[in-house]
N, C-alpha and C positions, 0 to 999 in steps of 0.2 A: 606250530610256533606262530605262523601268521594268523591263524584263527584265534588264538588266545589274545594276541595283540589287538585284533579287530574287536573282540568281545570286550576287552578291557577299555579300549578307547570309546566304544559305543556306550558302555555302562557309565563311564565317567561323564560323557556328554549328557546322558539322560539324568544323572543325579545333579549335575551342575547347572542345567538349563533353567530351573526355577529361580536360581539366584540372579540370573540375567534379566529378569522381568523388571520393568520400571513401573512404579506406581505414580499416578498423577495426583497432585494436590487438589484439594477442593478449590473451585474458583472463588476468588475473593469478591466480596460484594463491593463493586465499584460505585463511586459516587455518581450522582446524576450528571450526565454530560452537560456542559455549559450550553446555554441557549445559543443557537446558531445565529450568527450575525446576518442581517438582511443583505441581499445582493445589491451591488452597485451597477446601475445601467452603464453599459460600455460607452455610449455616446456622452453621457453626463460625466463619467470619469475622465474621458479624453478632454472634454471642454475644461474641466477643473484642473487638469494637470496631474491627476492622481495616477494615470497610466499614459504611456506613449503608445500610439498605434501606428502601424505601417501595414499597408495592403499592397499585394502584388498579384497580378493576373498570371495564371499558369499557361494561358494560350488556348485552352480547350474548354472555355466557358466556366472554369472554376477559378477561385482565387485563394491565396494564402494570406491570413491575417496574423500579424505578430503583435502581441500585447505584452508590454513590459511594465511591471509595477514600479512606480517611482516613489512610493511611500515606504515607511519603516514597519508597516503592519501588514497583516494578511488581508487580502481583498478577495471577495467573491464577486467576480464580474459576470454579469448575465447579459445576454444579447437582447436587444429590444424586440418586442413582438412585431 
């Protein structure tokens, strides 16, 4: 009795397993990404008011710099060399 149930369940799983396979669609051809905007120098952005900057020392020779975007657009802020 138990053996027939086991065989029945096993055979059902074997026959139903292929239906569970998922097929992926072909990747769509995406449009060319938009040209990346040039970065804004952190010091120039702070002087112009585009970002607000606050710096605080951690006491072990390192510091934390907080930069907040003050504009309505995305900015790519880069550190000066």
